[in-house]
Every structure is written in structure tokens, then in C-alpha cells.
C-alpha positions in Angstrom: 0.0 0.0 0.0 2.4 2.7 -1.2 1.8 6.3 -0.5 4.4 7.2 -3.1 6.1 10.6 -3.3 3.6 12.8 -1.6 5.0 16.0 -2.8 5.7 14.8 -6.3 2.5 12.9 -7.1 -0.8 14.4 -6.1 -2.9 11.7 -7.8 -5.0 9.4 -5.8 -3.5 5.9 -5.6 -5.2 2.8 -4.2 -4.1 -0.7 -3.3 -5.0 -3.2 -5.9 -4.3 -6.7 -4.4 -8.0 -7.5 -4.3 -8.2 -7.4 -8.1 -5.8 -10.3 -8.4 -7.0 -12.4 -5.5 -10.3 -13.0 -7.4 -8.7 -13.7 -10.8 -7.7 -17.1 -12.1 -4.9 -15.7 -14.1 -2.3 -13.3 -12.7 0.1 -11.1 -14.6 2.7 -10.1 -12.0 4.2 -7.7 -14.5 1.1 -5.5 -14.0 0.7 -6.1 -10.3 0.5 -2.9 -8.2 0.2 -2.6 -4.5 -0.3 1.1 -4.1 -2.5 3.2 -2.0 -2.8 6.8 -1.6 -3.7 9.9 0.2 -5.8 12.7 -1.2 -3.7 15.8 -1.6 -3.6 17.3 1.9 -2.2 20.6 0.6 -4.3 21.1 -2.5 -7.6 21.4 -0.6 -6.4 23.9 1.9 -4.7 27.0 0.7 -2.9 27.7 4.0 -1.3 24.2 3.7 -0.6 24.7 0.0 1.2 28.0 0.8 3.3 26.3 3.4 4.2 23.3 1.3 7.6 24.6 0.2 8.5 25.4 3.7 7.4 22.0 4.9 9.4 20.3 2.1 12.5 22.3 3.1 12.0 21.4 6.7 11.6 17.7 5.8 15.0 17.7 4.0 16.7 19.4 6.9 15.2 17.3 9.7 14.8 13.9 7.9 17.2 11.1 8.8 17.2 7.5 7.5 18.2 5.0 10.2 19.9 2.3 8.3 19.9 -0.1 11.3 16.2 -0.6 11.1 15.4 1.1 7.8 13.3 3.8 9.4 12.7 7.3 8.1 12.9 9.7 11.0 11.6 13.3 11.3 13.7 14.7 14.0 12.4 17.2 16.6 13.6 20.8 16.3 13.2 21.6 20.0 13.5 19.5 23.1 12.3 16.0 22.3 9.3 15.2 24.6 7.1 12.7 22.6 7.4 10.2 19.7 5.1 8.9 17.0 5.9 5.5 15.4 3.7 4.9 12.3 3.7 1.8 10.1 2.9 1.9 6.4 0.6 -0.4 4.5 1.3 -3.3 2.1 4.0 -2.6 -0.5 4.9 0.8 0.8 8.0 2.0 2.7 8.5 4.5 5.5 9.1 7.3 3.0 5.5 7.6 1.9 3.8 8.5 5.2 6.8 10.5 6.4 6.0 13.1 3.7 2.4 13.2 4.8 3.2 13.7 8.5 5.8 16.4 7.6 2.8 18.6 6.7 1.6 18.8 10.3 4.5 17.7 12.4 5.1 19.3 15.8 8.6 20.6 16.7 8.8 18.7 20.0 7.8 15.3 18.5 10.0 12.7 16.8 8.3 10.8 14.0 9.5 7.4 13.1 8.4 5.5 9.9 9.9 2.0 9.7 9.9 0.0 6.5 8.5 -3.6 6.6 10.7 -6.5 5.5 10.3 -7.9 1.9 8.4 -11.1 1.9 6.1 -13.2 -0.4 2.4 -12.3 -0.1 0.1 -15.2 -0.8 -2.8 -13.1 -1.9 -0.6 -11.6 -4.6 0.5 -15.0 -5.9 3.6 -15.1 -3.8 4.9 -11.8 -5.3 7.5 -10.3 -2.9 7.0 -6.9 -1.5 7.3 -4.9 1.8 4.8 -6.5 4.1 4.4 -6.6 7.9 2.8 -10.1 7.5 1.4 -12.4 4.9 -2.2 -12.0 3.7 -3.8 -15.4 3.0 -7.3 -14.1 2.2 -9.7 -11.2 2.5 -12.6 -13.0 4.4 -13.0 -12.4 8.1 -12.5 -16.1 8.7 -9.4 -16.5 6.5 -6.3 -18.0 8.0 -4.0 -15.4 9.5 -0.2 -15.2 9.6 0.2 -15.3 13.3 3.9 -15.7 13.2 4.4 -12.8 10.9 2.1 -10.6 13.0 4.0 -11.4 16.1 7.4 -10.8 14.5 6.3 -7.4 13.1 4.9 -6.5 16.5 8.3 -7.2 18.0 9.9 -4.9 15.4 7.5 -2.2 16.6 8.3 -2.9 20.3 12.0 -2.7 19.6 11.5 0.8 18.3 9.4 1.6 21.4 12.2 0.3 23.6 14.8 2.5 21.8 12.6 5.6 22.4 12.3 4.7 26.1 16.1 4.2 26.4 16.3 7.8 25.0 14.2 9.1 27.9 10.7 9.1 26.3 8.2 7.1 28.5 5.7 4.8 26.8 2.8 7.1 27.7 4.5 9.7 25.5 4.9 7.4 22.6 2.1 7.0 20.0 2.0 3.9 17.8 -0.2 3.5 14.7 -0.3 2.7 11.1 -2.3 2.4 7.9 -4.1 -0.9 6.9 -1.5 -3.7 7.6 0.6 -1.3 9.6 -2.4 -0.2 11.7 -3.3 -3.9 12.3 0.2 -4.5 13.6 0.0 -1.4 15.9 -3.4 -2.5 17.3 -2.1 -6.0 18.0 1.0 -4.6 19.7 -1.1 -2.3 21.9 -3.2 -5.2 23.0 -0.3 -7.6 23.7 2.2 -5.2 25.2 2.7 -4.3 28.8 3.2 -0.7 27.9 0.6 2.0 28.2 1.0 4.2 25.1 0.2 7.9 24.6 -2.3 6.9 21.9 -3.1 4.5 19.1 -3.6 5.7 15.5 -5.5 3.1 13.5 -6.3 4.1 9.9 -8.3 1.9 7.5 -7.4 -1.1 9.6 -8.6 -3.9 11.9 -7.5 -5.9 14.9 -5.8 -9.1 13.7 -6.2 -12.4 15.6 -9.3 -10.9 17.2 -10.4 -14.3 18.4 -7.5 -14.3 20.8 -8.9 -11.4 22.8 -9.5 -10.6 25.5 -7.8 -13.8 26.6 -4.4 -12.7 25.3 -4.7 -9.1 26.4 -1.7 -8.0 28.6 -2.5 -5.6 31.4 -0.7 -2.6 32.6 -1.6 0.4 34.7 -4.2 2.7 33.1 -4.2 0.6 29.9 -7.9 0.8 29.3 -7.8 4.6 29.3 -5.4 4.6 26.3 -6.8 7.0 23.7 -7.5 5.2 20.4 -8.5 6.9 17.1 -9.9 4.5 14.5 -10.6 6.1 11.1 -12.1 4.5 8.0 -13.6 5.4 4.6 -17.1 4.4 3.9 -16.4 2.9 0.5 -13.2 1.0 1.3 -13.1 -2.0 -1.1 -10.0 -3.6 0.5 -10.6 -3.4 4.2 -14.4 -3.2 4.7 -15.7 -0.5 7.0 -17.4 -3.3 8.9 -14.0 -4.6 10.0 -13.3 -1.3 11.7 -16.7 -1.2 13.2 -16.2 -4.7 14.7 -12.8 -3.7 16.0 -14.2 -0.7 17.8 -17.0 -2.8 19.3 -14.5 -5.4 20.5 -12.2 -2.8 22.0 -15.1 -1.3 23.9 -16.2 -4.7 25.1 -12.7 -5.5 26.3 -12.9 -2.3 28.4 -11.2 0.5 26.5 -13.0 3.7 27.4 -11.5 6.3 25.1 -12.1 4.9 21.6 -12.9 7.6 18.9 -14.4 6.1 15.7 -14.5 8.3 12.7 -15.8 7.5 9.2 -15.3 9.6 6.0 -17.9 9.8 3.3 -16.6 8.9 -0.2 -13.1 7.8 1.1 -11.7 4.6 -0.4 -8.7 2.6 0.9 -6.7 5.8 1.2 -6.7 8.9 3.3 -8.1 12.4 3.1 -7.5 16.0 4.4 -10.3 15.6 6.9 -8.8 12.4 8.3 -5.3 13.8 8.6 -6.7 16.9 10.4 -8.3 14.5 12.9 -5.1 12.6 13.4 -3.2 15.9 13.9 -5.8 17.1 16.4 -5.6 13.7 18.2 -1.8 14.0 18.6 -1.8 17.6 19.6 -4.5 17.2 22.2 -2.6 14.5 24.0 0.9 15.8 23.6 0.6 19.6 23.0 4.2 20.2 24.2 
């Protein structure tokens, strides 16, 4: 689910793995695994006017951590909070870093890891960046439990690094888009950390049948703020999956779950959604 070069390509791009999962013949030369964001800056003049400034700031404050292939937007003042955001299928950390650069806060460090390259069953074994294998699109499809757990550990390793640098877990946001969001939700449920907030975009809770039995407790865990966002015409991850996830989270006991839907939004993002994400982060970690 590639975001692509946000500043260089304003066209709407959506993930296409579903088109191949239902086809008896597959031409991997034409396989695309892209998703998109609607142009955040085109619809708002004040963001459009600041785009060149944001682009310059991105170049000056962007760092690629080769040890874990993360793109990092460094804080420009004292570092007091962190956001770790995981991309979707077929993307890299670069795509979403360009999006967050539009509304990044100076005291927050933003980390965008890139998933390992692996074969994806639903795409006929085609290799791409993926947090875990996808075996089917039905709710009862077999899930890649081993892959989900390994990617969750990658995320937790990044959390541990931030904590070693003096940022407590309750000042660390974790989240992601689609597959990345699924990994973040699973990590939030199975970690003993209480995070600043969970950002779940166009996604679902994987291995949902394991909860609440496999939920790991920690102090104030159920008060963790969660924002779950989804388009109402998503053909890849149905809105129903998000709705079911929110209901499960509330049943488990989470008390601060904010569920937002967006009319006419497909498996992508929108200016309205990104405004909601920005407001969510700013409200919890204003400084």
C-alpha cells in the first residue's frame, strides 16, 4: 500500500491486491500494491502555501536510520514525545513521512519503519514490503500469526529505543495504515506498555479471536486513547471490520475509543482524516 512521493505525485492511488485475488490468471508484471492519500495541501490554501517550507524542513530534519530502515523526522526543539507509524502493504517508511511532515510538531520525533520484503500469498507469492502475509480477505481467513508477532516485535524494539532515550511509553504514539495499523493495534493489546495513543487508519485488529484472553494488562491501559478512522467505500478493508474492531475494544474495556468515518473515502486517506489525526496527537501531547 504505497503512499508514493507525496510532494511529487498528487494523484489518488489505491491498493490493488484484491483485483488479483479474485482472478484465475495473474500477470505479475502488471501487479501494483499502491495506496494513496488525497492531496492534503491542494484542498487547503494555507497548507498549500506552506508546502515549500514543509518540504525544506523535511529535508533538513529527515534522517534515515539504516539499522532498522526507518525514516525519522527529528524534533527541532526539546524532544518530549514520539510517533511510530507503520505503512501499508507494498509501501515504505518514506510515503507516510511526507504526509506527517505537513503537520509535524517541533517537540515530537516521528519514526516511519519499513517492513521486510516477503512473499504475499494473496498476490500469488509476489515479494513486497509486508508486515505479515495475507492469505485471504474474508474475516474467517487463516491469519499469519507468526508474521504478525514478528512485526509486533519490530515495533516494540522501536518503542524500547525511544524509552532508552528518555521518552516514557505514555508519551509514545503507535499507529499505522491498513496492515501497519493492524500491527499497531495487535501490539497495543499484547504489550505491557501504556501508550500515549493508538492511531488506526483503514485497519482492523488481527487475531481478534485471541482477545480478551491474550490481552496484557498494565496500569491505566484501558484509558489509552484510540482513534480509529475508515472510509465508507473502502473496497480492500471493509468498514465493517473497523466497526467490529471498535466494538471489541469497547467490550474489552477500553474507554477512550474515537471512531471516525469519512464519506466517499476509499482505501486511502483524506485531508479531513489527517486533520483528525493531527488534532488527536496535539490534544494528547501539546508540548
